[in-house]
Structures are given as structure tokens and as C-alpha cells.
N, CA, C, O and the ligand as a Tripos MOL2 file, in Angstrom:
@<TRIPOS>MOLECULE
protein
  217   215    55     0     0
PROTEIN
NO_CHARGES

@<TRIPOS>ATOM
      1 N         -18.2130    8.2760   -3.1350 N.3       1 MET1
      2 CA        -16.7850    8.5510   -2.9230 C.3       1 MET1
      3 C         -16.0720    7.2860   -2.4680 C.2       1 MET1
      4 O         -16.2060    6.8610   -1.3210 O.2       1 MET1
      5 N         -15.3350    6.7080   -3.3560 N.am      2 SER2
      6 CA        -14.5890    5.5180   -2.9700 C.3       2 SER2
      7 C         -13.1100    5.8530   -2.9280 C.2       2 SER2
      8 O         -12.5260    6.3240   -3.9050 O.2       2 SER2
      9 N         -12.5370    5.6030   -1.7950 N.am      3 LYS3
     10 CA        -11.1240    5.8990   -1.5940 C.3       3 LYS3
     11 C         -10.3770    4.6340   -1.2750 C.2       3 LYS3
     12 O         -10.8550    3.7580   -0.5550 O.2       3 LYS3
     13 N          -9.1910    4.5640   -1.8320 N.am      4 PHE4
     14 CA         -8.3150    3.4630   -1.4630 C.3       4 PHE4
     15 C          -7.1300    4.0180   -0.6760 C.2       4 PHE4
     16 O          -6.6700    5.1320   -0.9220 O.2       4 PHE4
     17 N          -6.6640    3.2450    0.2420 N.am      5 LEU5
     18 CA         -5.5300    3.6370    1.0590 C.3       5 LEU5
     19 C          -4.4140    2.6330    0.8900 C.2       5 LEU5
     20 O          -4.6560    1.4340    0.7510 O.2       5 LEU5
     21 N          -3.1890    3.1300    0.9020 N.am      6 ILE6
     22 CA         -2.0450    2.2350    0.9800 C.3       6 ILE6
     23 C          -1.6260    2.1850    2.4380 C.2       6 ILE6
     24 O          -1.2350    3.2000    3.0150 O.2       6 ILE6
     25 N          -1.7070    1.0200    3.0240 N.am      7 ILE7
     26 CA         -1.3960    0.8350    4.4220 C.3       7 ILE7
     27 C          -0.0800    0.0710    4.5530 C.2       7 ILE7
     28 O           0.1430   -0.9370    3.8830 O.2       7 ILE7
     29 N           0.7730    0.5690    5.4220 N.am      8 THR8
     30 CA          1.9970   -0.1650    5.7220 C.3       8 THR8
     31 C           1.7810   -0.9330    7.0180 C.2       8 THR8
     32 O           1.4260   -0.3520    8.0430 O.2       8 THR8
     33 N           1.9930   -2.2050    6.9650 N.am      9 CYS9
     34 CA          1.8250   -3.0650    8.1330 C.3       9 CYS9
     35 C           2.8670   -2.6810    9.1970 C.2       9 CYS9
     36 O           4.0620   -2.6300    8.9060 O.2       9 CYS9
     37 N           2.4120   -2.4120   10.4270 N.am     10 PRO10
     38 CA          3.3540   -2.0300   11.4910 C.3      10 PRO10
     39 C           4.1980   -3.2110   11.9490 C.2      10 PRO10
     40 O           5.2080   -3.0440   12.6340 O.2      10 PRO10
     41 N           3.7750   -4.3870   11.5670 N.am     11 GLU11
     42 CA          4.4690   -5.5930   12.0290 C.3      11 GLU11
     43 C           5.6110   -5.9900   11.0870 C.2      11 GLU11
     44 O           6.7280   -6.2620   11.5290 O.2      11 GLU11
     45 N           5.3150   -6.0180    9.7900 N.am     12 CYS12
     46 CA          6.3280   -6.5360    8.8540 C.3      12 CYS12
     47 C           6.6780   -5.5400    7.7470 C.2      12 CYS12
     48 O           7.5770   -5.8030    6.9490 O.2      12 CYS12
     49 N           5.9820   -4.3990    7.6880 N.am     13 GLY13
     50 CA          6.3190   -3.3880    6.6960 C.3      13 GLY13
     51 C           5.7340   -3.6300    5.3200 C.2      13 GLY13
     52 O           6.0180   -2.8810    4.3860 O.2      13 GLY13
     53 N           4.9280   -4.6560    5.1820 N.am     14 ASN14
     54 CA          4.2990   -4.9460    3.9080 C.3      14 ASN14
     55 C           3.2930   -3.8550    3.5400 C.2      14 ASN14
     56 O           2.4880   -3.4510    4.3790 O.2      14 ASN14
     57 N           3.3300   -3.3770    2.2970 N.am     15 LYS15
     58 CA          2.3730   -2.3740    1.8490 C.3      15 LYS15
     59 C           1.2080   -3.0500    1.1460 C.2      15 LYS15
     60 O           1.3730   -3.9770    0.3520 O.2      15 LYS15
     61 N           0.0400   -2.5560    1.4670 N.am     16 GLN16
     62 CA         -1.1590   -3.1870    0.9410 C.3      16 GLN16
     63 C          -2.2120   -2.1370    0.6320 C.2      16 GLN16
     64 O          -2.3840   -1.1870    1.3950 O.2      16 GLN16
     65 N          -2.9150   -2.3010   -0.4770 N.am     17 ARG17
     66 CA         -3.9810   -1.3750   -0.8280 C.3      17 ARG17
     67 C          -5.2940   -1.8660   -0.2470 C.2      17 ARG17
     68 O          -5.6660   -3.0240   -0.4400 O.2      17 ARG17
     69 N          -6.0000   -0.9920    0.4640 N.am     18 ILE18
     70 CA         -7.2840   -1.3870    1.0200 C.3      18 ILE18
     71 C          -8.3370   -0.3370    0.6740 C.2      18 ILE18
     72 O          -8.0250    0.8160    0.3760 O.2      18 ILE18
     73 N          -9.5770   -0.7720    0.7240 N.am     19 PHE19
     74 CA        -10.7150    0.1090    0.4940 C.3      19 PHE19
     75 C         -11.0250    0.8240    1.8180 C.2      19 PHE19
     76 O         -11.1390    0.1880    2.8650 O.2      19 PHE19
     77 N         -11.1590    2.1560    1.7520 N.am     20 ALA20
     78 CA        -11.3260    2.9520    2.9700 C.3      20 ALA20
     79 C         -12.6310    2.6450    3.7070 C.2      20 ALA20
     80 O         -12.7290    2.8400    4.9180 O.2      20 ALA20
     81 N         -13.6270    2.1640    2.9650 N.am     21 ARG21
     82 CA        -14.8990    1.8500    3.6200 C.3      21 ARG21
     83 C         -15.1580    0.3490    3.5560 C.2      21 ARG21
     84 O         -16.2180   -0.1100    3.1300 O.2      21 ARG21
     85 N         -14.1860   -0.3680    3.9790 N.am     22 THR22
     86 CA        -14.2990   -1.8160    3.9180 C.3      22 THR22
     87 C         -15.4200   -2.3230    4.8190 C.2      22 THR22
     88 O         -15.7000   -1.7270    5.8590 O.2      22 THR22
     89 N         -16.0430   -3.3910    4.4350 N.am     23 SER23
     90 CA        -17.0770   -3.9940    5.2780 C.3      23 SER23
     91 C         -16.5770   -5.2960    5.8820 C.2      23 SER23
     92 O         -17.3190   -6.0020    6.5650 O.2      23 SER23
     93 N         -15.3370   -5.6030    5.6290 N.am     24 THR24
     94 CA        -14.7540   -6.7950    6.2130 C.3      24 THR24
     95 C         -13.4150   -6.4500    6.8660 C.2      24 THR24
     96 O         -12.7980   -5.4340    6.5460 O.2      24 THR24
     97 N         -12.9880   -7.2920    7.7630 N.am     25 GLU25
     98 CA        -11.6870   -7.0810    8.3720 C.3      25 GLU25
     99 C         -10.5930   -7.3700    7.3360 C.2      25 GLU25
    100 O         -10.7030   -8.3050    6.5420 O.2      25 GLU25
    101 N          -9.5550   -6.5620    7.3620 N.am     26 ILE26
    102 CA         -8.4610   -6.7510    6.4210 C.3      26 ILE26
    103 C          -7.1950   -7.0870    7.1850 C.2      26 ILE26
    104 O          -6.7890   -6.3780    8.1070 O.2      26 ILE26
    105 N          -6.5920   -8.1740    6.7810 N.am     27 LYS27
    106 CA         -5.3570   -8.6010    7.4320 C.3      27 LYS27
    107 C          -4.1830   -8.4850    6.4790 C.2      27 LYS27
    108 O          -4.3450   -8.5490    5.2600 O.2      27 LYS27
    109 N          -3.0100   -8.3160    7.0450 N.am     28 CYS28
    110 CA         -1.7950   -8.2680    6.2490 C.3      28 CYS28
    111 C          -1.6400   -9.5790    5.4900 C.2      28 CYS28
    112 O          -1.8370  -10.6640    6.0380 O.2      28 CYS28
    113 N          -1.2830   -9.4510    4.2200 N.am     29 GLN29
    114 CA         -1.1380  -10.6580    3.3920 C.3      29 GLN29
    115 C           0.0760  -11.4850    3.7880 C.2      29 GLN29
    116 O           0.1470  -12.6830    3.5130 O.2      29 GLN29
    117 N           1.0220  -10.8300    4.4330 N.am     30 LYS30
    118 CA          2.2430  -11.5430    4.7950 C.3      30 LYS30
    119 C           2.1730  -12.1500    6.1960 C.2      30 LYS30
    120 O           2.4230  -13.3410    6.3810 O.2      30 LYS30
    121 N           1.8250  -11.3040    7.1930 N.am     31 CYS31
    122 CA          1.9080  -11.7870    8.5790 C.3      31 CYS31
    123 C           0.5470  -11.9260    9.2450 C.2      31 CYS31
    124 O           0.4560  -12.3510   10.3970 O.2      31 CYS31
    125 N          -0.5250  -11.5630    8.5130 N.am     32 GLU32
    126 CA         -1.8860  -11.7200    9.0010 C.3      32 GLU32
    127 C          -2.2210  -10.8490   10.2050 C.2      32 GLU32
    128 O          -3.1550  -11.1440   10.9510 O.2      32 GLU32
    129 N          -1.4620   -9.7840   10.3900 N.am     33 LYS33
    130 CA         -1.8540   -8.8130   11.4090 C.3      33 LYS33
    131 C          -3.0760   -8.0570   10.9200 C.2      33 LYS33
    132 O          -3.1920   -7.7550    9.7320 O.2      33 LYS33
    133 N          -3.9960   -7.7480   11.8410 N.am     34 LEU34
    134 CA         -5.1940   -7.0010   11.4800 C.3      34 LEU34
    135 C          -4.8040   -5.5630   11.1100 C.2      34 LEU34
    136 O          -4.2030   -4.8500   11.9140 O.2      34 LEU34
    137 N          -5.1480   -5.1540    9.9000 N.am     35 LEU35
    138 CA         -4.7810   -3.8130    9.4410 C.3      35 LEU35
    139 C          -5.9590   -2.8450    9.4660 C.2      35 LEU35
    140 O          -5.7750   -1.6420    9.6530 O.2      35 LEU35
    141 N          -7.1640   -3.3680    9.2800 N.am     36 ALA36
    142 CA         -8.3390   -2.5040    9.2590 C.3      36 ALA36
    143 C          -9.5790   -3.3080    9.6120 C.2      36 ALA36
    144 O          -9.6940   -4.4900    9.2880 O.2      36 ALA36
    145 N         -10.5020   -2.6340   10.2860 N.am     37 LYS37
    146 CA        -11.7700   -3.2900   10.5470 C.3      37 LYS37
    147 C         -12.9130   -2.3220   10.3060 C.2      37 LYS37
    148 O         -12.7450   -1.1160   10.4880 O.2      37 LYS37
    149 N         -14.0660   -2.8220    9.9030 N.am     38 PRO38
    150 CA        -15.2070   -1.9570    9.5970 C.3      38 PRO38
    151 C         -15.8180   -1.3920   10.8670 C.2      38 PRO38
    152 O         -15.9040   -2.0800   11.8840 O.2      38 PRO38
    153 N         -16.2440   -0.1290   10.8040 N.am     39 THR39
    154 CA        -16.8800    0.4910   11.9700 C.3      39 THR39
    155 C         -18.2540    1.0360   11.6300 C.2      39 THR39
    156 O         -18.8350    1.7910   12.4090 O.2      39 THR39
    157 N         -18.7730    0.6590   10.4790 N.am     40 GLY40
    158 CA        -20.0900    1.1450   10.0770 C.3      40 GLY40
    159 C         -19.9710    2.2490    9.0390 C.2      40 GLY40
    160 O         -20.8600    2.4080    8.2020 O.2      40 GLY40
    161 N         -18.9240    2.9880    9.0800 N.am     41 GLY41
    162 CA        -18.6600    4.0120    8.0760 C.3      41 GLY41
    163 C         -17.2740    3.7830    7.5340 C.2      41 GLY41
    164 O         -17.0270    2.8580    6.7600 O.2      41 GLY41
    165 N         -16.3750    4.6440    7.9570 N.am     42 LYS42
    166 CA        -14.9790    4.4710    7.5750 C.3      42 LYS42
    167 C         -14.3670    3.3180    8.3400 C.2      42 LYS42
    168 O         -14.7610    3.0140    9.4650 O.2      42 LYS42
    169 N         -13.4030    2.6870    7.7120 N.am     43 ALA43
    170 CA        -12.6890    1.6170    8.3980 C.3      43 ALA43
    171 C         -11.7790    2.2010    9.4660 C.2      43 ALA43
    172 O         -11.2380    3.2970    9.3200 O.2      43 ALA43
    173 N         -11.6260    1.4380   10.5450 N.am     44 GLU44
    174 CA        -10.6330    1.8090   11.5520 C.3      44 GLU44
    175 C          -9.3130    1.1930   11.1060 C.2      44 GLU44
    176 O          -9.2320   -0.0110   10.8640 O.2      44 GLU44
    177 N          -8.2860    2.0220   11.0000 N.am     45 ILE45
    178 CA         -7.0080    1.5970   10.4460 C.3      45 ILE45
    179 C          -5.9920    1.3810   11.5710 C.2      45 ILE45
    180 O          -5.8340    2.2270   12.4510 O.2      45 ILE45
    181 N          -5.3250    0.2660   11.5300 N.am     46 PHE46
    182 CA         -4.3270   -0.0240   12.5560 C.3      46 PHE46
    183 C          -2.9070    0.1450   12.0430 C.2      46 PHE46
    184 O          -1.9690    0.3170   12.8210 O.2      46 PHE46
    185 N          -2.7600    0.0950   10.7380 N.am     47 GLY47
    186 CA         -1.4300    0.2590   10.1590 C.3      47 GLY47
    187 C          -1.1510    1.7390    9.9060 C.2      47 GLY47
    188 O          -1.9380    2.6020   10.2930 O.2      47 GLY47
    189 N          -0.0500    2.0160    9.2670 N.am     48 LYS48
    190 CA          0.2990    3.3790    8.9140 C.3      48 LYS48
    191 C          -0.2490    3.6860    7.5270 C.2      48 LYS48
    192 O           0.0160    2.9640    6.5660 O.2      48 LYS48
    193 N          -1.0270    4.7830    7.4360 N.am     49 ILE49
    194 CA         -1.5440    5.1700    6.1250 C.3      49 ILE49
    195 C          -0.4270    5.8500    5.3520 C.2      49 ILE49
    196 O           0.0180    6.9460    5.6940 O.2      49 ILE49
    197 N           0.0100    5.1730    4.3030 N.am     50 THR50
    198 CA          1.1520    5.6500    3.5350 C.3      50 THR50
    199 C           0.7170    6.5530    2.4060 C.2      50 THR50
    200 O           1.4140    7.5070    2.0600 O.2      50 THR50
    201 N          -0.4370    6.2540    1.8310 N.am     51 LYS51
    202 CA         -0.9090    7.0200    0.6900 C.3      51 LYS51
    203 C          -2.4210    6.9170    0.5840 C.2      51 LYS51
    204 O          -3.0010    5.8810    0.9090 O.2      51 LYS51
    205 N          -3.0630    7.9900    0.1280 N.am     52 VAL52
    206 CA         -4.4960    7.9840   -0.1120 C.3      52 VAL52
    207 C          -4.7250    8.1160   -1.6060 C.2      52 VAL52
    208 O          -4.2630    9.0750   -2.2250 O.2      52 VAL52
    209 N          -5.4300    7.1660   -2.1840 N.am     53 LEU53
    210 CA         -5.7280    7.1850   -3.6200 C.3      53 LEU53
    211 C          -7.1800    7.5940   -3.8050 C.2      53 LEU53
    212 O          -8.0860    6.8850   -3.3670 O.2      53 LEU53
    213 N          -7.4070    8.7220   -4.4460 N.am     54 GLU54
    214 CA         -8.7640    9.1950   -4.6510 C.3      54 GLU54
    215 C          -9.4910    8.3710   -5.6860 C.2      54 GLU54
    216 O         -10.6570    8.6380   -5.9800 O.2      54 GLU54
    217 ZN          2.4290   -7.6920    8.0920 Zn       55 ZN55
@<TRIPOS>BOND
     1     1     2 1
     2     2     3 1
     3     3     4 2
     4     3     5 am
     5     5     6 1
     6     6     7 1
     7     7     8 2
     8     7     9 am
     9     9    10 1
    10    10    11 1
    11    11    12 2
    12    11    13 am
    13    13    14 1
    14    14    15 1
    15    15    16 2
    16    15    17 am
    17    17    18 1
    18    18    19 1
    19    19    20 2
    20    19    21 am
    21    21    22 1
    22    22    23 1
    23    23    24 2
    24    23    25 am
    25    25    26 1
    26    26    27 1
    27    27    28 2
    28    27    29 am
    29    29    30 1
    30    30    31 1
    31    31    32 2
    32    31    33 am
    33    33    34 1
    34    34    35 1
    35    35    36 2
    36    35    37 am
    37    37    38 1
    38    38    39 1
    39    39    40 2
    40    39    41 am
    41    41    42 1
    42    42    43 1
    43    43    44 2
    44    43    45 am
    45    45    46 1
    46    46    47 1
    47    47    48 2
    48    47    49 am
    49    49    50 1
    50    50    51 1
    51    51    52 2
    52    51    53 am
    53    53    54 1
    54    54    55 1
    55    55    56 2
    56    55    57 am
    57    57    58 1
    58    58    59 1
    59    59    60 2
    60    59    61 am
    61    61    62 1
    62    62    63 1
    63    63    64 2
    64    63    65 am
    65    65    66 1
    66    66    67 1
    67    67    68 2
    68    67    69 am
    69    69    70 1
    70    70    71 1
    71    71    72 2
    72    71    73 am
    73    73    74 1
    74    74    75 1
    75    75    76 2
    76    75    77 am
    77    77    78 1
    78    78    79 1
    79    79    80 2
    80    79    81 am
    81    81    82 1
    82    82    83 1
    83    83    84 2
    84    83    85 am
    85    85    86 1
    86    86    87 1
    87    87    88 2
    88    87    89 am
    89    89    90 1
    90    90    91 1
    91    91    92 2
    92    91    93 am
    93    93    94 1
    94    94    95 1
    95    95    96 2
    96    95    97 am
    97    97    98 1
    98    98    99 1
    99    99   100 2
   100    99   101 am
   101   101   102 1
   102   102   103 1
   103   103   104 2
   104   103   105 am
   105   105   106 1
   106   106   107 1
   107   107   108 2
   108   107   109 am
   109   109   110 1
   110   110   111 1
   111   111   112 2
   112   111   113 am
   113   113   114 1
   114   114   115 1
   115   115   116 2
   116   115   117 am
   117   117   118 1
   118   118   119 1
   119   119   120 2
   120   119   121 am
   121   121   122 1
   122   122   123 1
   123   123   124 2
   124   123   125 am
   125   125   126 1
   126   126   127 1
   127   127   128 2
   128   127   129 am
   129   129   130 1
   130   130   131 1
   131   131   132 2
   132   131   133 am
   133   133   134 1
   134   134   135 1
   135   135   136 2
   136   135   137 am
   137   137   138 1
   138   138   139 1
   139   139   140 2
   140   139   141 am
   141   141   142 1
   142   142   143 1
   143   143   144 2
   144   143   145 am
   145   145   146 1
   146   146   147 1
   147   147   148 2
   148   147   149 am
   149   149   150 1
   150   150   151 1
   151   151   152 2
   152   151   153 am
   153   153   154 1
   154   154   155 1
   155   155   156 2
   156   155   157 am
   157   157   158 1
   158   158   159 1
   159   159   160 2
   160   159   161 am
   161   161   162 1
   162   162   163 1
   163   163   164 2
   164   163   165 am
   165   165   166 1
   166   166   167 1
   167   167   168 2
   168   167   169 am
   169   169   170 1
   170   170   171 1
   171   171   172 2
   172   171   173 am
   173   173   174 1
   174   174   175 1
   175   175   176 2
   176   175   177 am
   177   177   178 1
   178   178   179 1
   179   179   180 2
   180   179   181 am
   181   181   182 1
   182   182   183 1
   183   183   184 2
   184   183   185 am
   185   185   186 1
   186   186   187 1
   187   187   188 2
   188   187   189 am
   189   189   190 1
   190   190   191 1
   191   191   192 2
   192   191   193 am
   193   193   194 1
   194   194   195 1
   195   195   196 2
   196   195   197 am
   197   197   198 1
   198   198   199 1
   199   199   200 2
   200   199   201 am
   201   201   202 1
   202   202   203 1
   203   203   204 2
   204   203   205 am
   205   205   206 1
   206   206   207 1
   207   207   208 2
   208   207   209 am
   209   209   210 1
   210   210   211 1
   211   211   212 2
   212   211   213 am
   213   213   214 1
   214   214   215 1
   215   215   216 2
@<TRIPOS>SUBSTRUCTURE
     1 MET1         2 RESIDUE 1 A MET
     2 SER2         6 RESIDUE 1 A SER
     3 LYS3        10 RESIDUE 1 A LYS
     4 PHE4        14 RESIDUE 1 A PHE
     5 LEU5        18 RESIDUE 1 A LEU
     6 ILE6        22 RESIDUE 1 A ILE
     7 ILE7        26 RESIDUE 1 A ILE
     8 THR8        30 RESIDUE 1 A THR
     9 CYS9        34 RESIDUE 1 A CYS
    10 PRO10       38 RESIDUE 1 A PRO
    11 GLU11       42 RESIDUE 1 A GLU
    12 CYS12       46 RESIDUE 1 A CYS
    13 GLY13       50 RESIDUE 1 A GLY
    14 ASN14       54 RESIDUE 1 A ASN
    15 LYS15       58 RESIDUE 1 A LYS
    16 GLN16       62 RESIDUE 1 A GLN
    17 ARG17       66 RESIDUE 1 A ARG
    18 ILE18       70 RESIDUE 1 A ILE
    19 PHE19       74 RESIDUE 1 A PHE
    20 ALA20       78 RESIDUE 1 A ALA
    21 ARG21       82 RESIDUE 1 A ARG
    22 THR22       86 RESIDUE 1 A THR
    23 SER23       90 RESIDUE 1 A SER
    24 THR24       94 RESIDUE 1 A THR
    25 GLU25       98 RESIDUE 1 A GLU
    26 ILE26      102 RESIDUE 1 A ILE
    27 LYS27      106 RESIDUE 1 A LYS
    28 CYS28      110 RESIDUE 1 A CYS
    29 GLN29      114 RESIDUE 1 A GLN
    30 LYS30      118 RESIDUE 1 A LYS
    31 CYS31      122 RESIDUE 1 A CYS
    32 GLU32      126 RESIDUE 1 A GLU
    33 LYS33      130 RESIDUE 1 A LYS
    34 LEU34      134 RESIDUE 1 A LEU
    35 LEU35      138 RESIDUE 1 A LEU
    36 ALA36      142 RESIDUE 1 A ALA
    37 LYS37      146 RESIDUE 1 A LYS
    38 PRO38      150 RESIDUE 1 A PRO
    39 THR39      154 RESIDUE 1 A THR
    40 GLY40      158 RESIDUE 1 A GLY
    41 GLY41      162 RESIDUE 1 A GLY
    42 LYS42      166 RESIDUE 1 A LYS
    43 ALA43      170 RESIDUE 1 A ALA
    44 GLU44      174 RESIDUE 1 A GLU
    45 ILE45      178 RESIDUE 1 A ILE
    46 PHE46      182 RESIDUE 1 A PHE
    47 GLY47      186 RESIDUE 1 A GLY
    48 LYS48      190 RESIDUE 1 A LYS
    49 ILE49      194 RESIDUE 1 A ILE
    50 THR50      198 RESIDUE 1 A THR
    51 LYS51      202 RESIDUE 1 A LYS
    52 VAL52      206 RESIDUE 1 A VAL
    53 LEU53      210 RESIDUE 1 A LEU
    54 GLU54      214 RESIDUE 1 A GLU
    55 ZN55       217 GROUP 0 **** ****
């Protein structure tokens, strides 16, 4: 089950698609705020989840 999420950066509002089970930290492409980090299973999300893509 691979899910992608659209995350809105709480800092600058930039929307970014991320993998829900990322194994690396994901930063905003615009302002480099940390948006998600791996927790062993699902990523911990710091931004606003705008959309879930199955
Ligand atoms: Zn940002």
C-alpha cells in the first residue's frame, strides 16, 4: 500500500506531494521547513494534509 499525501507547508503555504511512508526527512522546497520525518512506519507529518492520493 503506497500512499502519497499532498502537504501544505504551514510556513509558506507551498503544496508538495510526499510519500506517506518516507524513509527520509522531507523539507519544503521553498522555505526548507521540515514537513515530514520517518518514524519507522508512517511518516510523522508537520504540515497540513491537504489531500490523500491512493
Ligand atoms: Zn514552506
